[in-house]
GUPAVO-768276 format. One record per atom (N, C-alpha, C): atom name; x, y, z. Coordinates in steps of 0.02 Angstrom, whole numbers, plus 50000, padded with zeros to 5 digits. Layout:
BEGIN
   site      px      py      pz
     CA       X       Y       Z
...
//
This chain:
BEGIN
   site      px      py      pz
      N   47439   50511   53007
     CA   47498   50549   52998
      C   47563   50513   53018
      N   47607   50520   52974
     CA   47673   50490   52984
      C   47720   50539   53011
      N   47755   50518   53062
     CA   47804   50569   53089
      C   47874   50554   53066
      N   47892   50484   53055
     CA   47951   50469   53028
      C   47947   50432   52968
      N   47983   50452   52915
     CA   47982   50415   52857
      C   48048   50374   52850
      N   48038   50315   52836
     CA   48089   50271   52831
      C   48091   50246   52766
      N   48149   50252   52726
     CA   48151   50224   52664
      C   48205   50165   52661
      N   48177   50115   52632
     CA   48222   50057   52622
      C   48273   50072   52568
      N   48340   50058   52588
     CA   48389   50062   52534
      C   48409   49996   52507
      N   48420   49997   52442
     CA   48435   49930   52406
      C   48509   49912   52435
      N   48525   49858   52423
     CA   48588   49828   52439
      C   48643   49865   52406
      N   48638   49881   52337
     CA   48696   49920   52307
      C   48706   49989   52334
      N   48648   50019   52359
     CA   48659   50089   52384
      C   48686   50084   52453
      N   48673   50033   52493
     CA   48698   50032   52558
      C   48772   50021   52559
      N   48797   49982   52510
     CA   48871   49965   52498
      C   48912   50000   52451
      N   48883   50059   52430
     CA   48918   50094   52381
      C   48984   50131   52412
      N   49037   50106   52387
     CA   49099   50142   52418
      C   49153   50128   52370
      N   49211   50160   52382
     CA   49270   50158   52338
      C   49298   50087   52335
      N   49344   50074   52283
     CA   49374   50016   52282
      C   49419   50002   52344
      N   49419   49935   52361
     CA   49459   49917   52422
      C   49534   49912   52393
      N   49584   49910   52440
     CA   49654   49906   52415
      C   49665   49842   52383
      N   49634   49788   52400
     CA   49641   49721   52367
      C   49620   49728   52292
      N   49564   49750   52279
     CA   49529   49767   52214
      C   49577   49805   52172
      N   49603   49862   52201
     CA   49655   49902   52160
      C   49720   49867   52140
      N   49738   49820   52187
     CA   49797   49790   52172
      C   49790   49737   52118
      N   49732   49704   52116
     CA   49708   49653   52065
      C   49709   49693   51995
      N   49684   49743   51992
     CA   49670   49783   51926
      C   49744   49805   51904
      N   49785   49825   51949
     CA   49862   49847   51931
      C   49890   49777   51910
      N   49881   49725   51939
     CA   49919   49662   51911
      C   49895   49643   51841
      N   49833   49645   51834
     CA   49801   49636   51769
      C   49835   49677   51712
      N   49832   49744   51727
     CA   49860   49787   51678
      C   49927   49781   51670
      N   49972   49758   51719
     CA   50042   49745   51712
      C   50051   49681   51669
      N   50011   49634   51677
     CA   50022   49568   51638
      C   50006   49586   51566
      N   49954   49619   51555
     CA   49933   49639   51480
      C   49991   49680   51451
      N   50019   49726   51488
     CA   50065   49769   51468
      C   50136   49727   51444
      N   50150   49683   51491
     CA   50206   49644   51474
      C   50197   49596   51414
      N   50141   49574   51409
     CA   50126   49526   51348
      C   50130   49569   51288
      N   50100   49628   51290
     CA   50106   49667   51221
      C   50173   49692   51204
      N   50214   49709   51261
     CA   50277   49738   51242
      C   50325   49683   51215
      N   50311   49617   51250
     CA   50349   49561   51222
      C   50339   49556   51149
      N   50274   49558   51129
     CA   50256   49542   51062
      C   50288   49590   51011
      N   50288   49654   51032
     CA   50315   49710   50992
      C   50389   49708   50984
      N   50422   49683   51043
     CA   50489   49671   51035
      C   50512   49610   50994
      N   50476   49558   50997
     CA   50491   49503   50950
      C   50478   49524   50878
      N   50430   49565   50861
     CA   50426   49582   50793
      C   50485   49626   50770
      N   50507   49671   50811
     CA   50565   49710   50794
      C   50636   49672   50788
      N   50640   49615   50827
     CA   50706   49587   50825
      C   50717   49540   50764
      N   50665   49528   50723
     CA   50674   49488   50663
      C   50665   49415   50678
      N   50634   49403   50731
     CA   50619   49328   50742
      C   50569   49299   50695
      N   50536   49341   50650
     CA   50488   49321   50596
      C   50529   49294   50548
      N   50513   49236   50521
     CA   50541   49204   50457
      C   50514   49243   50403
      N   50561   49268   50363
     CA   50543   49312   50304
      C   50532   49263   50246
      N   50475   49278   50215
     CA   50450   49240   50152
      C   50435   49281   50102
      N   50422   49261   50039
     CA   50399   49301   49987
      C   50323   49333   50003
      N   50290   49291   50044
     CA   50225   49314   50059
      C   50226   49375   50111
      N   50274   49376   50154
     CA   50274   49430   50205
      C   50331   49480   50193
      N   50366   49472   50134
     CA   50432   49520   50124
      C   50405   49586   50121
      N   50351   49610   50084
     CA   50335   49680   50093
      C   50323   49708   50155
      N   50287   49667   50203
     CA   50275   49694   50268
      C   50337   49702   50311
      N   50389   49654   50299
     CA   50450   49651   50334
      C   50486   49717   50310
      N   50492   49733   50246
     CA   50529   49796   50227
      C   50494   49856   50263
      N   50439   49858   50275
     CA   50401   49913   50304
      C   50425   49927   50381
      N   50443   49877   50410
     CA   50468   49881   50484
      C   50543   49890   50484
      N   50587   49883   50433
     CA   50653   49885   50433
      C   50683   49952   50469
      N   50656   50005   50447
     CA   50682   50072   50473
      C   50669   50075   50554
      N   50618   50054   50576
     CA   50606   50053   50645
      C   50650   50001   50679
      N   50663   49948   50652
     CA   50702   49891   50675
      C   50774   49920   50689
      N   50800   49955   50638
     CA   50867   49980   50641
      C   50876   50049   50662
      N   50813   50074   50693
     CA   50815   50148   50721
      C   50835   50196   50670
      N   50815   50195   50608
     CA   50814   50242   50555
      C   50759   50291   50548
      N   50778   50356   50571
     CA   50719   50402   50561
      C   50705   50433   50494
      N   50757   50453   50464
     CA   50755   50486   50402
      C   50784   50444   50341
      N   50739   50429   50295
     CA   50755   50380   50243
      C   50707   50394   50177
      N   50729   50372   50123
     CA   50680   50383   50066
      C   50657   50310   50039
      N   50703   50263   50036
     CA   50687   50198   50011
      C   50723   50142   50058
      N   50680   50081   50051
     CA   50710   50017   50075
      C   50701   49970   50020
      N   50756   49940   50011
     CA   50762   49892   49951
      C   50785   49829   49972
      N   50753   49777   49943
     CA   50776   49710   49949
      C   50814   49691   49881
      N   50879   49673   49881
     CA   50910   49670   49820
      C   50947   49600   49828
      N   50940   49560   49766
     CA   50972   49498   49762
      C   51018   49495   49700
      N   51073   49478   49707
     CA   51130   49478   49656
      C   51152   49415   49644
      N   51189   49399   49590
     CA   51220   49337   49568
      C   51171   49278   49569
      N   51121   49286   49530
     CA   51072   49229   49520
      C   51037   49216   49580
      N   51027   49266   49618
     CA   50983   49266   49680
      C   51023   49225   49735
      N   51090   49214   49731
     CA   51121   49185   49780
      C   51142   49230   49844
      N   51137   49291   49831
     CA   51161   49340   49886
      C   51102   49394   49885
      N   51067   49396   49942
     CA   51013   49449   49954
      C   51031   49488   50009
      N   51008   49555   50008
     CA   51017   49593   50068
      C   50967   49647   50065
      N   50957   49687   50130
     CA   50915   49743   50133
      C   50954   49807   50131
      N   50932   49854   50094
     CA   50971   49916   50090
      C   50924   49975   50110
      N   50941   50025   50155
     CA   50902   50077   50170
      C   50946   50137   50133
      N   50913   50168   50087
     CA   50951   50225   50045
      C   51013   50198   50024
      N   51019   50137   49994
     CA   51073   50106   49955
      C   51130   50088   50011
      N   51115   50089   50074
     CA   51168   50067   50123
      C   51141   49996   50153
      N   51183   49945   50154
     CA   51167   49880   50173
      C   51152   49885   50251
      N   51096   49860   50272
     CA   51075   49850   50346
      C   51076   49787   50370
      N   51069   49743   50332
     CA   51060   49662   50366
      C   51124   49631   50370
      N   51127   49584   50411
     CA   51192   49539   50426
      C   51202   49499   50358
      N   51266   49490   50355
     CA   51284   49438   50292
      C   51253   49369   50306
      N   51240   49349   50250
     CA   51208   49277   50243
      C   51140   49269   50275
      N   51103   49327   50296
     CA   51046   49323   50328
      C   50994   49295   50276
      N   50998   49306   50205
     CA   50951   49288   50159
      C   50975   49232   50117
      N   51026   49202   50130
     CA   51061   49145   50090
      C   51007   49091   50079
      N   51002   49073   50018
     CA   50952   49026   49997
      C   50880   49047   49994
      N   50869   49112   50011
     CA   50799   49136   50004
      C   50768   49131   49937
      N   50805   49143   49883
     CA   50784   49136   49813
      C   50826   49101   49768
      N   50803   49084   49710
     CA   50859   49060   49664
      C   50843   49084   49597
      N   50875   49068   49542
     CA   50871   49098   49480
      C   50808   49083   49442
      N   50765   49039   49468
     CA   50700   49018   49436
      C   50647   49073   49445
      N   50670   49126   49488
     CA   50619   49175   49496
      C   50600   49218   49429
      N   50534   49228   49417
     CA   50517   49272   49363
      C   50479   49328   49390
      N   50490   49384   49363
     CA   50458   49454   49384
      C   50419   49479   49322
      N   50353   49498   49338
     CA   50310   49522   49286
      C   50277   49588   49316
      N   50245   49627   49269
     CA   50199   49680   49280
      C   50135   49654   49251
      N   50077   49679   49275
     CA   50012   49659   49241
      C   49987   49721   49210
      N   49963   49709   49140
     CA   49929   49761   49103
      C   49860   49727   49083
      N   49806   49760   49090
     CA   49739   49732   49069
      C   49740   49711   48999
      N   49773   49753   48952
     CA   49765   49738   48884
      C   49817   49690   48865
      N   49876   49680   48894
     CA   49928   49635   48872
      C   49935   49576   48917
      N   49908   49573   48979
     CA   49917   49523   49030
      C   49987   49529   49067
      N   50013   49483   49076
     CA   50081   49477   49114
      C   50140   49493   49069
      N   50181   49538   49092
     CA   50237   49563   49049
      C   50296   49550   49086
      N   50348   49513   49068
     CA   50407   49499   49096
      C   50447   49568   49109
      N   50477   49577   49164
     CA   50511   49638   49189
      C   50584   49626   49186
      N   50622   49670   49156
     CA   50699   49664   49164
      C   50714   49703   49225
      N   50769   49686   49261
     CA   50779   49709   49321
      C   50813   49779   49307
      N   50821   49819   49361
     CA   50856   49880   49361
      C   50930   49868   49369
      N   50960   49919   49350
     CA   51042   49912   49355
      C   51063   49927   49421
      N   51118   49897   49449
     CA   51138   49912   49514
      C   51221   49919   49511
      N   51240   49973   49540
     CA   51309   49987   49546
      C   51329   49978   49619
      N   51383   49941   49634
     CA   51400   49925   49702
      C   51438   49990   49730
      N   51470   49983   49785
     CA   51508   50042   49819
      C   51569   50063   49780
      N   51597   50017   49737
     CA   51646   50034   49694
      C   51630   50054   49625
      N   51575   50068   49616
     CA   51539   50088   49552
      C   51548   50035   49500
      N   51543   49973   49521
     CA   51551   49915   49466
      C   51474   49893   49462
      N   51455   49884   49405
     CA   51383   49856   49389
      C   51384   49789   49410
      N   51326   49766   49443
     CA   51320   49692   49463
      C   51256   49667   49432
      N   51255   49605   49428
     CA   51202   49560   49396
      C   51147   49561   49446
      N   51090   49590   49438
     CA   51031   49596   49480
      C   50986   49536   49456
      N   50971   49491   49508
     CA   50918   49438   49497
      C   50852   49466   49518
      N   50849   49497   49573
     CA   50780   49529   49595
      C   50792   49589   49635
      N   50749   49635   49630
     CA   50748   49695   49667
      C   50682   49725   49685
      N   50667   49731   49744
     CA   50597   49760   49766
      C   50608   49813   49808
      N   50578   49875   49796
     CA   50592   49934   49831
      C   50521   49963   49854
      N   50529   49991   49922
     CA   50467   50031   49946
      C   50492   50098   49966
      N   50452   50142   49961
     CA   50472   50210   49985
      C   50448   50223   50055
      N   50459   50287   50080
     CA   50453   50298   50150
      C   50373   50296   50167
      N   50330   50298   50119
     CA   50257   50296   50130
      C   50234   50226   50129
      N   50278   50182   50118
     CA   50256   50107   50115
      C   50235   50085   50054
      N   50242   50130   49998
     CA   50222   50104   49928
      C   50279   50071   49892
      N   50266   50014   49868
     CA   50318   49968   49837
      C   50312   49964   49762
      N   50358   49934   49731
     CA   50354   49920   49656
      C   50302   49872   49645
      N   50254   49892   49594
     CA   50203   49849   49575
      C   50218   49790   49528
      N   50244   49737   49563
     CA   50266   49680   49521
      C   50225   49621   49545
      N   50234   49566   49505
     CA   50207   49504   49514
      C   50259   49451   49509
      N   50271   49410   49555
     CA   50323   49359   49561
      C   50296   49293   49551
      N   50338   49256   49501
     CA   50318   49181   49497
      C   50380   49139   49525
      N   50365   49107   49582
     CA   50421   49069   49609
      C   50397   49002   49637
      N   50430   48946   49620
     CA   50401   48881   49644
      C   50333   48870   49643
      N   50310   48872   49576
     CA   50238   48862   49563
      C   50187   48898   49605
      N   50202   48959   49625
     CA   50160   49008   49658
      C   50168   49072   49627
      N   50118   49111   49630
     CA   50116   49180   49601
      C   50108   49231   49671
      N   50154   49277   49676
     CA   50150   49322   49733
      C   50125   49400   49699
      N   50068   49421   49716
     CA   50051   49487   49695
      C   50071   49541   49744
      N   50124   49577   49720
     CA   50145   49641   49754
      C   50117   49701   49729
      N   50066   49698   49683
     CA   50039   49758   49653
      C   49987   49801   49687
      N   49969   49772   49744
     CA   49918   49802   49783
      C   49952   49850   49833
      N   49913   49909   49847
     CA   49938   49960   49894
      C   49919   49943   49968
      N   49853   49928   49972
     CA   49821   49925   50042
      C   49822   49861   50065
      N   49833   49810   50029
     CA   49824   49735   50050
      C   49892   49709   50062
      N   49894   49654   50093
     CA   49959   49617   50105
      C   49963   49579   50039
      N   50023   49544   50029
     CA   50038   49509   49968
      C   49985   49451   49960
      N   49955   49439   49901
     CA   49909   49393   49892
      C   49947   49337   49850
      N   49930   49274   49863
     CA   49961   49216   49821
      C   49908   49184   49779
      N   49930   49152   49724
     CA   49896   49119   49675
      C   49926   49054   49653
      N   49889   49010   49637
     CA   49917   48943   49619
      C   49944   48944   49542
      N   49928   48984   49504
     CA   49947   48988   49439
      C   49938   49065   49408
      N   49978   49078   49352
     CA   49973   49139   49318
      C   49897   49157   49293
      N   49868   49098   49270
     CA   49798   49107   49244
      C   49750   49118   49300
      N   49759   49098   49361
     CA   49718   49112   49415
      C   49725   49189   49434
      N   49783   49212   49428
     CA   49799   49282   49444
      C   49766   49324   49393
      N   49777   49306   49324
     CA   49747   49351   49270
      C   49667   49352   49272
      N   49644   49289   49295
     CA   49569   49284   49303
      C   49548   49331   49358
      N   49578   49334   49417
     CA   49561   49370   49469
      C   49568   49449   49441
      N   49619   49468   49417
     CA   49625   49543   49398
      C   49569   49563   49349
      N   49556   49514   49296
     CA   49503   49528   49250
      C   49435   49538   49280
      N   49419   49495   49332
     CA   49361   49496   49365
      C   49354   49562   49406
      N   49407   49578   49434
     CA   49412   49640   49476
      C   49402   49706   49426
      N   49427   49704   49372
     CA   49428   49762   49328
      C   49346   49763   49304
      N   49324   49707   49285
     CA   49251   49711   49264
      C   49209   49730   49320
      N   49218   49713   49379
     CA   49185   49741   49435
      C   49182   49811   49441
      N   49241   49839   49431
     CA   49249   49912   49438
      C   49220   49948   49374
      N   49214   49919   49322
     CA   49184   49946   49265
      C   49105   49948   49267
      N   49077   49903   49301
     CA   49005   49898   49309
      C   48969   49956   49337
//
């Protein structure tokens, strides 16, 4: 007969206790470092340190309202006038970018198309633009997105590359030729039809 029962406790059971002060400080420091890195990254994105290209233009226009602290808006538009020598970003037809920010961004060799399965690529004429004095100006390129982030469905040909702005959910895709783009679209449509 046993009078005393002694149970052996495992190492983890004997030393089960709360975090020590040093362990808590280490966790707080790690969280602080991660927070600082994340905030720095978001601030860089908002300051415009990103070089804008035709590949990321659509994404850039989506962050413009937050960058300029604009809560209520209908459209964000990238507008190039005078053979594409002067480009600006407009929110609800009000210029928000600094002068000369997009100088040299494009030139008059830019071609704009829409894609139709039956007809292929169809060249697009640009929309009419009236400046603040109600004078019509020569539009070289205009790309507009609404507050939902949906933009004009156009295809750009510039400096031997094709930029596909026709997708809603994907970033801008690039192709090496118009034929590569047409082949991709035709294959995509054939996949959907199957």
